[in-house]
Rosetta silent file (secondary structure, phi, psi, omega in degrees, C-alpha in Angstrom):
SEQUENCE: MGLETPPADDEVEVSIFGPGFGEGLAVHLGRNDWMLVDSCIDRDSREPASLRYLRLIGVDPDKVVAIVATHWHDDHVRGLARIVETCPEAHFFFSAILKDADFRMFVAAGGRSLITSAGTSEFAKVLELFEGRAQRSGARPLLALPDRVLWEREDASIRALSPSDEAIHEYLGRISAALPSRHEIKRRISDIRPNDTSVVLWISVGEASMLLGGDLERRAHPRKAWNAILASHVRPNKRAQLYKVPHHGSATASEPRIWDEMLTSDPVALLTPFARSDLPKVSDVADICARTRRAYISASPRPGTIRQRPPAVMKSIEGAVRYLREAEPATGHIRARRSTRTGDWSIELFPPARELCQPEPT
SCORE:     score description
SCORE:     0.000 S_00000001
   1 L     0.000  137.050 -173.595    0.004   -0.026   -0.040 S_00000001
   2 L   -82.004  157.329 -179.990    1.446    3.386   -0.969 S_00000001
   3 L   -53.587  -35.782 -170.717    2.059    6.245    1.394 S_00000001
   4 L   -86.912    9.017  178.250   -0.672    8.380   -0.287 S_00000001
   5 L   -84.644  116.381 -179.172   -3.470    5.798    0.326 S_00000001
   6 L   -79.129  164.967 -179.016   -5.749    7.137    2.960 S_00000001
   7 L   -70.979  154.430  171.409   -7.421    4.855    5.600 S_00000001
   8 L   -67.988  161.298  179.678  -10.968    3.514    5.004 S_00000001
   9 L   -58.185  -35.308 -176.875  -13.838    5.023    6.922 S_00000001
  10 L  -101.406   25.380  175.013  -13.887    1.949    9.182 S_00000001
  11 E  -109.707  143.580  166.023  -10.167    1.791    9.709 S_00000001
  12 E   -92.345  142.222  177.215   -8.187    3.162   12.705 S_00000001
  13 E  -137.380  141.476  167.832   -4.798    4.556   12.048 S_00000001
  14 E  -127.129  113.104  174.799   -1.851    5.726   14.245 S_00000001
  15 E  -110.958  132.872 -178.129    0.897    7.349   12.342 S_00000001
  16 E  -121.999  138.404 -175.095    4.006    8.464   14.290 S_00000001
  17 E  -121.551  140.359  173.767    6.668   10.797   12.810 S_00000001
  18 E   161.779  165.241    1.373   10.233   11.516   13.990 S_00000001
  19 E   -85.718  -40.177 -177.597   12.778   12.487   14.645 S_00000001
  20 L    52.346 -114.352  159.985   13.247   15.325   12.083 S_00000001
  21 E  -124.393  100.456  171.528   13.132   17.625   15.041 S_00000001
  22 E   104.209 -150.462 -172.511   10.933   15.950   17.659 S_00000001
  23 L  -146.260  139.532  177.615    7.848   13.748   17.584 S_00000001
  24 E  -149.036  156.806 -179.306    4.337   13.990   16.229 S_00000001
  25 E  -137.584  148.772  172.436    1.346   11.731   15.692 S_00000001
  26 E  -124.714  126.622 -176.761   -1.715   11.620   13.429 S_00000001
  27 E  -124.023  123.686  173.363   -4.602    9.419   14.532 S_00000001
  28 E   -90.560  123.332 -173.723   -7.555    8.446   12.375 S_00000001
  29 L   -98.463   15.208 -174.850  -10.597    7.945   14.569 S_00000001
  30 L    81.105  158.029  179.066  -12.696    6.476   11.732 S_00000001
  31 L    56.783   29.409  178.842  -15.242    8.342    9.548 S_00000001
  32 L    60.284   27.459  168.048  -12.518   10.758    8.420 S_00000001
  33 L   -93.776  135.140 -176.168  -12.211   12.291   11.926 S_00000001
  34 E  -129.116  151.783  171.906   -8.561   12.958   12.883 S_00000001
  35 E  -128.073  139.267  178.389   -6.603   13.899   15.941 S_00000001
  36 E  -113.953  134.825 -175.795   -3.113   15.332   15.922 S_00000001
  37 E  -125.955  121.098  179.091   -0.836   14.849   18.979 S_00000001
  38 L    58.649 -174.773 -178.026    2.228   17.068   19.429 S_00000001
  39 E  -158.311  147.005  173.457    4.315   18.179   16.472 S_00000001
  40 E  -137.599  156.621  178.923    7.660   17.805   14.756 S_00000001
  41 E   -94.676  122.456  174.981    9.117   19.499   11.649 S_00000001
  42 L   -65.540  129.020 -172.579    9.758   17.279    8.660 S_00000001
  43 L   -63.060  -32.917 -175.640   13.384   17.728    7.643 S_00000001
  44 L   -87.916  -42.163 -179.429   12.783   17.916    3.868 S_00000001
  45 L   -83.916  -19.721  179.871    9.537   19.934    3.605 S_00000001
  46 L    66.280   26.915  175.963   10.166   22.168    6.575 S_00000001
  47 L  -130.121  160.247 -179.610    6.544   21.845    7.649 S_00000001
  48 E   -53.945  128.808 -173.400    4.877   19.963   10.523 S_00000001
  49 H   -57.259  -38.503 -175.889    5.115   16.291    9.548 S_00000001
  50 H   -74.005  -35.434  174.908    1.522   15.460   10.402 S_00000001
  51 H   -61.849  -45.474  177.970    0.186   18.375    8.254 S_00000001
  52 H   -55.499  -47.425 -176.527    2.414   17.233    5.375 S_00000001
  53 H   -66.414  -43.678  178.443    1.021   13.712    5.663 S_00000001
  54 H   -60.971  -35.346  179.333   -2.699   14.790    5.773 S_00000001
  55 H   -65.091  -44.188 -177.550   -2.059   16.856    2.650 S_00000001
  56 H   -62.615  -35.937  179.980   -0.471   13.830    0.875 S_00000001
  57 L   -97.091    8.467  168.029   -3.487   11.588    1.566 S_00000001
  58 L    84.731   26.175  179.677   -6.014   14.216    0.694 S_00000001
  59 L   -95.137  127.422  179.753   -7.433   15.066    4.180 S_00000001
  60 L   -74.813  136.651 -175.923   -8.930   18.566    4.601 S_00000001
  61 H   -58.421  -23.163  176.833   -7.518   20.259    7.769 S_00000001
  62 H   -66.789  -14.891  177.727  -11.216   20.864    8.851 S_00000001
  63 H   -83.378   -2.578  173.183  -11.443   17.136    9.486 S_00000001
  64 E   -81.473  115.830 -173.571   -9.026   17.456   12.440 S_00000001
  65 E   -94.017  -18.416 -173.640  -11.362   17.428   15.419 S_00000001
  66 E  -148.493  137.520  172.215   -8.750   17.512   18.198 S_00000001
  67 E  -123.488  127.908 -178.996   -5.135   18.769   18.694 S_00000001
  68 E  -124.930  127.449  167.779   -3.391   17.616   21.913 S_00000001
  69 E   -98.748  111.503 -178.778   -0.088   19.030   23.217 S_00000001
  70 L   -66.616  -34.779 -179.192    1.151   16.441   25.713 S_00000001
  71 L  -168.153 -179.400 -164.969    3.695   18.925   27.277 S_00000001
  72 L  -104.080    2.896 -176.789    5.677   21.993   26.231 S_00000001
  73 L   -62.100  148.279 -169.314    9.113   20.553   25.642 S_00000001
  74 H   -52.846  -44.460 -170.885   10.875   21.708   22.438 S_00000001
  75 H   -75.412    0.419  175.856   10.959   18.251   20.775 S_00000001
  76 H  -116.203   -8.045 -173.610    7.200   17.871   21.034 S_00000001
  77 H  -125.815    3.995 -179.532    5.856   21.251   20.076 S_00000001
  78 L   -64.115  119.440 -178.026    7.971   22.547   17.128 S_00000001
  79 L    94.000   -0.504 -174.715    5.454   23.685   14.542 S_00000001
  80 H   -64.799  -32.460  178.419    2.418   23.376   16.886 S_00000001
  81 H   -64.451  -37.684 -178.495    1.276   26.972   16.271 S_00000001
  82 H   -68.695  -37.516  176.961    1.152   26.315   12.528 S_00000001
  83 H   -60.205  -47.573 -177.049   -0.958   23.139   13.173 S_00000001
  84 H   -64.413  -38.273 -179.117   -3.455   25.137   15.351 S_00000001
  85 H   -68.141  -38.585 -177.680   -3.623   27.880   12.748 S_00000001
  86 H   -76.976  -23.442 -177.785   -4.175   25.444    9.869 S_00000001
  87 L  -116.040   77.150 -173.085   -6.928   23.405   11.619 S_00000001
  88 L   -67.254  -18.112 -176.372   -9.457   26.042   12.787 S_00000001
  89 L   -88.551   -6.745 -172.404  -12.212   23.516   13.539 S_00000001
  90 L   -87.646  143.851  169.715  -10.122   21.488   16.004 S_00000001
  91 E   -81.209  144.351 -178.720  -10.326   21.798   19.781 S_00000001
  92 E  -109.117  125.310 -179.383   -6.940   22.295   21.387 S_00000001
  93 E  -118.318  140.201  178.070   -6.123   20.357   24.616 S_00000001
  94 E  -144.379  164.699  175.474   -3.234   20.832   26.999 S_00000001
  95 E   -51.986  147.309  178.152   -2.292   19.840   30.488 S_00000001
  96 H   -56.543  -11.503  178.538   -4.224   21.542   33.279 S_00000001
  97 H   -65.950  -20.993  178.803   -1.165   23.581   34.126 S_00000001
  98 H   -58.294  -27.330  178.358   -2.244   25.932   31.345 S_00000001
  99 H   -75.252  -13.358 -172.060   -4.810   27.508   33.655 S_00000001
 100 L   -85.467  135.991 -177.855   -2.298   28.528   36.233 S_00000001
 101 H   -58.881  -40.100 -179.791   -1.114   32.190   36.252 S_00000001
 102 H   -62.737  -42.990 -178.949    2.539   31.180   36.969 S_00000001
 103 H   -66.954  -41.927  179.730    2.613   28.940   33.912 S_00000001
 104 H   -60.166  -36.857  179.226    1.029   31.612   31.686 S_00000001
 105 H   -65.569  -43.775  179.856    3.714   34.058   32.960 S_00000001
 106 H   -60.042  -42.481 -179.249    6.412   31.434   32.088 S_00000001
 107 H   -72.131  -42.791  176.365    5.042   31.074   28.589 S_00000001
 108 H   -60.649  -39.449  174.777    4.680   34.847   28.116 S_00000001
 109 H   -55.465  -44.389  177.922    8.222   35.344   29.253 S_00000001
 110 H   -61.822  -41.141 -179.273    9.397   32.907   26.634 S_00000001
 111 H   -63.289  -30.812 -178.520    7.323   34.746   23.992 S_00000001
 112 L   -95.261   13.144  179.158    9.054   38.060   24.860 S_00000001
 113 L    60.475   21.971  171.585   12.480   36.331   24.755 S_00000001
 114 L   -75.542  -28.376  174.132   13.126   37.045   28.438 S_00000001
 115 L  -123.052  127.102 -176.104   13.581   33.302   28.594 S_00000001
 116 L   -91.492   91.231  179.459   15.095   31.535   25.553 S_00000001
 117 L  -141.807  125.158  179.221   13.132   28.380   25.089 S_00000001
 118 H   -60.135  -43.008 -177.709   11.652   27.168   21.814 S_00000001
 119 H   -60.881  -47.630  178.757    8.903   25.354   23.715 S_00000001
 120 H   -65.905  -38.407 -179.269    7.699   28.441   25.625 S_00000001
 121 H   -64.280  -38.746  178.550    7.970   30.549   22.460 S_00000001
 122 H   -68.105  -40.531  177.246    5.825   28.073   20.523 S_00000001
 123 H   -67.691  -31.568  174.861    3.139   28.026   23.201 S_00000001
 124 H   -62.098  -37.795  176.463    3.135   31.814   23.250 S_00000001
 125 H   -62.772  -40.298  177.797    2.297   31.726   19.599 S_00000001
 126 H   -61.917  -49.743 -179.071   -0.599   29.215   20.295 S_00000001
 127 H   -63.360  -35.140  176.797   -2.042   31.368   23.046 S_00000001
 128 H   -63.858  -40.831  176.527   -1.870   34.439   20.873 S_00000001
 129 H   -57.244  -46.130 -178.716   -3.793   32.592   18.212 S_00000001
 130 H   -72.943  -21.592  175.247   -6.506   31.741   20.707 S_00000001
 131 H   -63.775  -43.064  175.463   -6.695   35.225   22.056 S_00000001
 132 H   -65.046  -44.716 -179.097   -7.865   36.213   18.582 S_00000001
 133 H   -64.378  -39.550 -177.519  -10.281   33.328   18.304 S_00000001
 134 H   -60.871  -36.268  179.812  -11.735   33.980   21.745 S_00000001
 135 H   -73.803  -27.523  178.601  -12.643   37.507   20.646 S_00000001
 136 H   -87.674  -40.232 -170.277  -14.305   36.248   17.488 S_00000001
 137 H  -133.439   -1.819 -175.467  -15.981   32.927   18.561 S_00000001
 138 L    79.496    3.259 -177.961  -15.172   32.305   22.248 S_00000001
 139 L   -69.685  133.307 -178.735  -12.849   29.421   21.354 S_00000001
 140 L  -138.191  154.273  170.564  -10.306   28.678   24.068 S_00000001
 141 L   -56.911  144.805  179.878   -7.756   26.017   24.877 S_00000001
 142 E  -111.364  152.645 -169.861   -9.303   23.144   26.881 S_00000001
 143 E   -97.306  136.801  171.457   -7.728   21.360   29.750 S_00000001
 144 E   -90.339  118.256 -179.434   -6.718   17.626   29.849 S_00000001
 145 L  -126.444  157.777  176.712   -7.467   16.190   33.272 S_00000001
 146 L   -51.377  128.754  175.563   -7.536   12.600   34.584 S_00000001
 147 L    66.076   19.186  170.978  -10.480   10.623   33.231 S_00000001
 148 E   -87.633  125.484  178.234  -11.766   13.631   31.161 S_00000001
 149 E   -74.750  113.117 -179.709  -13.265   12.753   27.889 S_00000001
 150 E   -75.794  -39.123 -175.402  -11.704   15.198   25.329 S_00000001
 151 E  -155.515  144.078  173.810  -13.821   14.093   22.423 S_00000001
 152 E  -152.800  157.028  173.842  -16.387   11.450   21.714 S_00000001
 153 E  -137.972  166.822 -170.190  -18.677    9.975   19.178 S_00000001
 154 L   -57.378  -27.304 -175.939  -21.178    7.060   19.709 S_00000001
 155 L  -117.341   14.343 -176.620  -18.408    4.488   18.703 S_00000001
 156 E  -160.004  150.489  179.017  -15.217    6.400   19.700 S_00000001
 157 E  -154.749  154.741  173.426  -13.674    8.483   22.413 S_00000001
 158 E  -119.849  122.771 -177.903  -10.435   10.253   23.423 S_00000001
 159 E  -125.947  133.620  175.447   -9.833   10.198   27.157 S_00000001
 160 E   -84.529  140.758  176.986   -7.061   11.876   29.115 S_00000001
 161 L  -108.099  -13.379 -176.076   -5.424    9.819   31.902 S_00000001
 162 L  -152.959  166.422    6.358   -3.054   12.470   33.286 S_00000001
 163 L   -91.723  156.440  178.673   -1.706   14.708   34.816 S_00000001
 164 L   -78.387  158.527  177.772   -2.822   14.272   38.406 S_00000001
 165 H   -56.841  -44.759 -178.752   -3.588   17.271   40.678 S_00000001
 166 H   -62.447  -40.807  174.609   -0.614   16.499   42.883 S_00000001
 167 H   -60.213  -43.845 -179.333    1.728   16.399   39.884 S_00000001
 168 H   -64.257  -47.066  176.055    0.486   19.752   38.652 S_00000001
 169 H   -54.959  -48.204 -176.078    0.879   21.328   42.049 S_00000001
 170 H   -71.214  -37.463 -178.701    4.440   20.245   42.444 S_00000001
 171 H   -65.143  -40.986 -179.536    5.357   21.108   38.821 S_00000001
 172 H   -65.621  -33.632  175.882    4.052   24.651   39.203 S_00000001
 173 H   -61.287  -43.480 -179.844    6.179   25.064   42.284 S_00000001
 174 H   -71.960  -29.094  175.084    9.291   24.156   40.237 S_00000001
 175 H   -71.345  -44.796 -179.140    8.273   26.593   37.413 S_00000001
 176 H   -57.471  -38.735  178.549    7.823   29.399   40.008 S_00000001
 177 H   -71.805  -25.951 -175.581   11.337   28.677   41.369 S_00000001
 178 H   -85.345  -18.921  178.902   12.757   28.647   37.832 S_00000001
 179 L   -65.342  141.301 -179.042   11.378   32.104   36.808 S_00000001
 180 L   -71.708  145.955  173.918   13.979   34.856   36.876 S_00000001
 181 L   -72.435  178.106 -174.924   13.642   37.508   39.523 S_00000001
 182 L   -55.892  -43.659 -174.759   13.097   41.146   38.676 S_00000001
 183 L  -108.829   19.606  177.826   16.782   41.995   38.355 S_00000001
 184 L   -79.934  142.601  175.928   18.082   38.655   37.268 S_00000001
 185 L   -61.440  137.397  176.896   20.130   38.288   34.135 S_00000001
 186 L   -53.561  136.960 -179.446   18.253   36.652   31.281 S_00000001
 187 L  -150.459  162.352  176.393   18.886   32.957   31.185 S_00000001
 188 L   -83.702  134.806  171.479   17.577   29.766   29.588 S_00000001
 189 L   -91.814  123.880 -178.360   15.246   27.666   31.717 S_00000001
 190 L   -78.545  165.999  177.153   16.118   24.036   31.091 S_00000001
 191 L   -55.049  128.422  176.941   13.528   21.295   30.865 S_00000001
 192 L   -77.104  113.373 -177.444   12.004   20.752   34.303 S_00000001
 193 L  -114.221  154.122   -7.973   12.565   17.140   35.223 S_00000001
 194 L   -71.156  158.346 -178.914   11.080   14.723   35.972 S_00000001
 195 L   -81.647   93.126 -178.489    8.163   15.256   33.528 S_00000001
 196 L   -98.747   -5.225 -173.319    5.103   14.498   35.745 S_00000001
 197 L  -116.491   16.658  176.039    2.554   16.533   33.815 S_00000001
 198 L   -66.469  142.790  178.081    2.701   15.023   30.317 S_00000001
 199 L   -79.226  123.792  167.614   -0.831   14.116   28.956 S_00000001
 200 L   -99.847  131.179 -175.932   -1.402   10.362   28.556 S_00000001
 201 E  -115.919  141.802  171.848   -4.232    9.505   26.204 S_00000001
 202 E  -114.489  122.008 -175.552   -6.554    6.486   25.930 S_00000001
 203 E  -117.446  126.626  173.710   -8.265    6.126   22.549 S_00000001
 204 E  -120.667  130.765  177.720  -11.128    3.788   21.837 S_00000001
 205 E  -139.510  102.821 -173.036  -12.611    3.284   18.326 S_00000001
 206 L    58.126 -125.825 -177.882  -14.969    0.367   18.067 S_00000001
 207 L   -93.541    4.708  176.935  -12.999   -2.646   19.252 S_00000001
 208 E   -94.310  134.045  177.919   -9.588   -0.923   18.900 S_00000001
 209 E  -131.470  139.070 -175.296   -7.891    0.582   21.906 S_00000001
 210 E  -128.893  139.856  174.050   -4.672    2.637   21.964 S_00000001
 211 E  -117.606  115.802 -178.400   -2.558    3.951   24.856 S_00000001
 212 E  -104.697  108.977 -168.321   -0.396    7.016   23.911 S_00000001
 213 L   -82.127    3.111 -176.213    2.122    7.462   26.663 S_00000001
 214 L    50.706 -138.190  172.360    3.366   11.055   25.989 S_00000001
 215 L  -119.615   24.299 -178.335    6.545   11.625   27.873 S_00000001
 216 L   -60.171  134.206 -176.005    5.233   10.671   31.290 S_00000001
 217 L  -103.310  172.105  178.496    8.008    9.282   33.484 S_00000001
 218 L   -92.094  135.298  178.785    8.131    6.733   36.229 S_00000001
 219 L  -131.137  155.081  174.419    8.158    7.831   39.915 S_00000001
 220 L   -76.970  -30.387  178.615    8.300    5.973   43.230 S_00000001
 221 L   -56.531  131.031 -175.254    5.582    8.203   44.676 S_00000001
 222 L   -69.375  -17.031 -177.710    2.261    6.318   44.680 S_00000001
 223 L  -115.180   23.474 -178.042    0.184    9.338   43.527 S_00000001
 224 L  -127.624  156.993  168.651    2.440   10.746   40.783 S_00000001
 225 H    54.890 -135.886 -176.213    3.170   10.015   37.140 S_00000001
 226 H   -67.141  -24.310  177.863    2.363    6.464   35.964 S_00000001
 227 H   -64.180  -35.254  179.926    1.658    5.284   39.498 S_00000001
 228 H   -69.104  -38.419  175.278   -1.281    7.688   39.699 S_00000001
 229 H   -66.255  -44.199 -179.118   -2.756    6.238   36.437 S_00000001
 230 H   -65.841  -30.375 -175.542   -2.222    2.633   37.563 S_00000001
 231 L   -88.784   -6.538 -176.235   -3.880    3.312   40.905 S_00000001
 232 L   -68.914  140.400 -178.943   -6.898    5.074   39.383 S_00000001
 233 L   -88.106  -10.871 -170.454  -10.309    3.469   39.902 S_00000001
 234 L  -115.657    1.090  177.448  -11.790    5.226   36.875 S_00000001
 235 L   -69.367  155.513 -179.289   -9.239    4.402   34.162 S_00000001
 236 L   -56.069  139.648  178.607  -10.503    2.164   31.303 S_00000001
 237 L   -91.129    9.201  176.923  -10.655   -1.522   32.320 S_00000001
 238 L   -83.503  174.122  171.727   -9.765   -2.652   28.828 S_00000001
 239 L  -121.030  142.207 -175.354   -6.326   -3.425   27.576 S_00000001
 240 E   -83.057  146.089  175.952   -4.780   -1.534   24.600 S_00000001
 241 E   -95.001  -14.449  179.679   -3.476   -3.362   21.592 S_00000001
 242 E  -129.811  138.517 -171.434   -1.284   -0.455   20.602 S_00000001
 243 E  -135.038  122.605  169.333    1.176    1.477   22.796 S_00000001
 244 E   -89.344  109.368 -175.403    3.108    4.718   22.032 S_00000001
 245 L   -65.433  128.450 -175.974    6.059    4.158   24.296 S_00000001
 246 H   -70.274  152.806  167.420    6.720    7.159   26.524 S_00000001
 247 H    49.293   47.775  172.610    9.908    9.312   26.592 S_00000001
 248 H    54.092   34.086  177.463   11.573    7.725   23.537 S_00000001
 249 H    79.038    2.132 -173.002   11.875    4.392   25.246 S_00000001
 250 L   -64.147  150.878  177.722   14.031    5.716   28.074 S_00000001
 251 H   -65.596  -20.184  176.366   14.357    3.749   31.319 S_00000001
 252 H   -63.721  -21.317  177.212   13.042    6.829   33.112 S_00000001
 253 H  -113.863    9.738 -179.770    9.573    5.980   31.784 S_00000001
 254 L   -81.666  112.429 -175.566    9.833    2.246   31.933 S_00000001
 255 L  -128.561  105.469 -177.855    7.085    0.906   34.196 S_00000001
 256 H   -54.701  -33.767 -176.886    6.480   -2.898   33.983 S_00000001
 257 H   -63.741  -22.090  174.558    2.980   -2.609   35.329 S_00000001
 258 H   -63.212  -50.297  179.660    1.868   -0.741   32.195 S_00000001
 259 H   -63.731  -35.481 -177.127    2.703   -3.791   30.130 S_00000001
 260 H   -78.695  -33.625 -172.348    1.173   -6.164   32.707 S_00000001
 261 H  -112.947  -19.471 -172.646   -2.017   -4.290   33.434 S_00000001
 262 L  -118.484   -6.585 -173.849   -2.898   -1.897   30.614 S_00000001
 263 E  -130.120  149.726  176.939   -1.734   -3.695   27.444 S_00000001
 264 E   -71.348  165.757  176.662   -2.578   -6.941   25.685 S_00000001
 265 E   -69.355  137.264  177.501    0.163   -9.553   25.338 S_00000001
 266 E    58.522   54.869  178.052    2.585   -8.848   22.519 S_00000001
 267 E   -73.315  164.005  169.184    1.159   -5.384   21.704 S_00000001
 268 E   -78.762  127.399 -177.395    2.218   -3.148   18.888 S_00000001
 269 E  -121.525  127.459 -178.663    4.738   -0.686   20.375 S_00000001
 270 E  -122.473  143.384  174.353    5.763    2.542   18.525 S_00000001
 271 E  -156.462  162.047  175.949    8.379    5.039   19.450 S_00000001
 272 L  -113.652  152.989  174.870   10.637    7.769   18.181 S_00000001
 273 L   -83.208  165.925  171.391   14.330    8.225   19.113 S_00000001
 274 E  -129.058   96.519 -165.904   15.823   11.243   20.790 S_00000001
 275 H   -62.947  -35.171 -172.279   19.283   11.657   19.181 S_00000001
 276 H   -59.609  -29.132 -179.013   20.531   14.342   21.668 S_00000001
 277 H  -114.586    8.647 -179.666   20.519   11.714   24.467 S_00000001
 278 L    56.787   42.240  177.074   21.010    8.629   22.249 S_00000001
 279 E   -98.618  144.711   -6.024   17.548    7.274   23.282 S_00000001
 280 L   -76.497  146.817  175.893   16.560    4.569   23.474 S_00000001
 281 L   -72.084  169.238 -174.671   19.770    3.094   24.780 S_00000001
 282 H   -61.717  -40.579  178.995   20.711   -0.536   24.080 S_00000001
 283 H   -63.191  -32.426  176.035   19.450   -1.590   27.466 S_00000001
 284 H   -63.749  -45.585 -176.958   16.138    0.205   26.773 S_00000001
 285 H   -62.181  -42.878  179.966   15.684   -1.577   23.503 S_00000001
 286 H   -60.228  -36.877 -179.046   16.316   -4.953   25.214 S_00000001
 287 H   -68.948  -41.975  177.639   13.663   -4.158   27.772 S_00000001
 288 H   -63.868  -45.100 -173.581   11.067   -3.245   25.202 S_00000001
 289 H   -71.723  -16.814  170.156   11.855   -6.279   23.005 S_00000001
 290 H   -74.409  -19.327 -177.146   11.498   -8.548   26.009 S_00000001
 291 H   -94.440  -35.592 -178.774    7.929   -7.353   26.301 S_00000001
 292 L  -151.897  148.200  176.979    6.810   -7.525   22.629 S_00000001
 293 L   -94.325   -0.617 -178.683    8.174   -8.766   19.359 S_00000001
 294 L  -114.439   60.675 -178.194    6.191   -6.078   17.543 S_00000001
 295 E  -111.176  142.945 -173.517    8.123   -2.933   18.338 S_00000001
 296 E  -138.568  141.733  178.604    8.924   -0.250   15.756 S_00000001
 297 E  -126.453  145.118 -172.559   11.028    2.881   15.814 S_00000001
 298 L   -76.290  -16.462  175.536   10.834    5.772   13.418 S_00000001
 299 L  -162.791  170.610 -179.005   14.606    6.100   12.941 S_00000001
 300 L   -67.898  141.642  179.525   17.795    4.657   14.358 S_00000001
 301 L   -80.325  -11.943  178.562   18.484    5.748   17.947 S_00000001
 302 L   -85.937  148.296  173.738   22.199    6.002   17.208 S_00000001
 303 L   -47.183  142.008 -179.063   23.795    9.156   15.823 S_00000001
 304 L   -63.348  164.376  176.872   23.718    9.564   12.081 S_00000001
 305 L   -83.010  131.695  179.582   26.695    8.931    9.780 S_00000001
 306 L   -84.391  135.566  178.287   28.594   12.041    8.939 S_00000001
 307 L   -63.553  130.361 -175.598   29.243   12.644    5.257 S_00000001
 308 L   -69.125  132.491  173.614   32.955   12.220    4.654 S_00000001
 309 L  -110.945  177.513  179.303   34.915   15.389    3.779 S_00000001
 310 L   -54.591  145.341 -175.587   38.468   15.835    2.648 S_00000001
 311 H   -54.060  -37.484  179.747   40.961   14.326    5.165 S_00000001
 312 H   -64.370  -41.569 -179.661   42.491   17.723    6.051 S_00000001
 313 H   -67.516  -46.662  178.319   39.059   19.178    6.765 S_00000001
 314 H   -58.436  -39.075  179.007   38.028   16.145    8.775 S_00000001
 315 H   -66.398  -39.882  179.199   41.234   16.283   10.830 S_00000001
 316 H   -69.403  -38.319 -179.087   40.685   19.926   11.721 S_00000001
 317 H   -63.286  -48.602 -177.428   37.050   19.271   12.634 S_00000001
 318 H   -60.987  -29.859  178.370   37.908   16.158   14.742 S_00000001
 319 H   -76.905  -15.684 -174.838   40.560   18.222   16.583 S_00000001
 320 H  -106.734  -10.510  179.485   38.095   20.868   17.624 S_00000001
 321 L  -134.091  162.931 -176.505   35.119   18.785   18.817 S_00000001
 322 L   -79.133  -37.830  179.457   34.502   15.689   20.925 S_00000001
 323 L  -155.957  163.927 -179.868   32.193   13.848   18.449 S_00000001
 324 L  -119.831  148.584  173.497   30.286   14.308   15.222 S_00000001
 325 L  -160.982  162.383  178.280   26.720   13.532   14.294 S_00000001
 326 L   -61.746  140.591  179.153   24.106   14.689   11.752 S_00000001
 327 L   -68.871  -35.678  178.754   22.618   18.023   12.856 S_00000001
 328 L  -145.838  110.667 -172.184   19.164   16.897   11.905 S_00000001
 329 L   -71.434  167.653  178.969   18.292   13.248   11.073 S_00000001
 330 L   -73.911  156.672 -176.391   15.664   12.316    8.505 S_00000001
 331 E   -93.233  117.832  173.922   12.014   12.036    9.504 S_00000001
 332 E   -89.353  167.523 -176.303   10.758    8.492    9.613 S_00000001
 333 E  -144.776  121.734  170.146    7.113    7.409    9.579 S_00000001
 334 E  -104.566  128.421  179.838    5.450    4.347   11.142 S_00000001
 335 E  -123.723  118.306 -179.409    1.879    3.734   10.046 S_00000001
 336 E  -113.979  126.325  177.796   -0.320    1.252   12.007 S_00000001
 337 E  -129.882  148.346  171.696   -3.839    0.461   10.750 S_00000001
 338 E  -155.177  164.405  174.319   -6.605   -1.946   11.717 S_00000001
 339 E   -67.570  148.822  176.336  -10.392   -2.394   11.354 S_00000001
 340 L   -72.631  -12.030 -178.739  -12.552   -0.723   13.920 S_00000001
 341 L  -104.224  -62.451 -175.642  -14.268   -4.150   14.363 S_00000001
 342 L  -134.638  170.822  171.779  -11.993   -7.139   14.117 S_00000001
 343 L   102.857  175.604 -178.360   -8.477   -8.114   13.017 S_00000001
 344 L  -108.221  172.246  179.571   -4.912   -7.229   13.901 S_00000001
 345 L   -75.656  132.969  170.187   -2.795   -4.198   13.193 S_00000001
 346 E  -100.945  140.047 -172.862   -0.989   -3.930    9.845 S_00000001
 347 E  -118.637  132.579  171.047    2.344   -1.991   10.032 S_00000001
 348 E  -120.827  131.832 -175.847    3.919    0.013    7.241 S_00000001
 349 E  -115.392  124.690  176.341    7.448    1.471    7.698 S_00000001
 350 E  -110.763  122.059 -170.987    8.669    4.495    5.670 S_00000001
 351 L   -49.004  141.849    8.253   12.498    5.005    5.878 S_00000001
 352 L   -91.109   18.875 -179.390   14.306    5.447    8.085 S_00000001
 353 L   -63.603  149.683 -178.883   11.679    3.728   10.235 S_00000001
 354 E  -155.361  172.583  171.048   12.482    0.036   11.066 S_00000001
 355 E   -70.764  130.753 -176.028   11.687   -2.815   13.370 S_00000001
 356 L   -70.793  -32.998 -168.578   13.208   -2.126   16.765 S_00000001
 357 L   -92.881    5.213  174.087   14.033   -5.740   17.623 S_00000001
 358 L   -97.089  155.010 -179.510   15.962   -6.504   14.467 S_00000001
 359 L   -50.771  137.951  177.994   19.712   -5.938   14.110 S_00000001
 360 L   -68.954  134.536 -177.378   20.441   -2.234   13.416 S_00000001
 361 L   -64.318  143.850 -179.488   21.412   -1.664    9.802 S_00000001
 362 L   -92.594    0.000    0.000   25.120   -0.944    9.258 S_00000001
């Protein structure tokens, strides 16, 4: 089946793109309803990969019913404002921290370049778009809360499973501490770790169930991160057949109970790498492959091969830096489809996407 073949009305699809710069997903909910989760820029077209894909398969942007930003980190939101602008009929959902004054100040500071962070600058653009929409139509960003149904149809629903109130409260305290004081020199605010406020999504369409793990990490605290979801009495009692592995397969998000209690045996597992940290690491891959034989990654987790230059030039470069890697790897695409009624998932891999549990190409 070619890349430009759209799904049938009674087919579910999860497409994941990355790395390019970051990670993004496009989800077909059946009946030509679509959801876009996070955003990454396609290396070749320089546009959000999910928008490029919808254009290739002939989907009108008005068919996007929901856009979800799982969290504000740079590698998940690059191009998000363009997606929101291009899909005017879609509801936009974000973690409940969006309603907090300190977080809005944090975002606004990034937008004014008082804090140099691509993630905060991107969210500043999104909020500016909604300020204009609110004046015209009253449209505003909506909050993702545990067990909140973000969108539903008689045969389909999108449900948020996180973040918990406790995680939000603690995260906001760390944001307040990170904000510069009145006379402090401008500085970059690094990613606030661990990431306890990423939105995790449960999607049901007919008999198909999907768990999209965002970048939520594992914590020892019983009421935070994945433990809060696993302890919830209101989370879906089904098991998902497809799992978007959180945090690029990192051990920081590896929680065995997810596999044991929320997923079917041998589920389809999808993930993108994070080249800056060489994620997933060899040990992470081994852990995932011990859980399922059907794991797929959108590109190699190892640094790209550097195009060879004249020996004298290479010698000068190598003498000045510790290591070399491609500045921006190619954008891979994994496409998983299945009937909304019965059957298994079919997987298509568009280079450099590959099977995770097979030997890495040389």
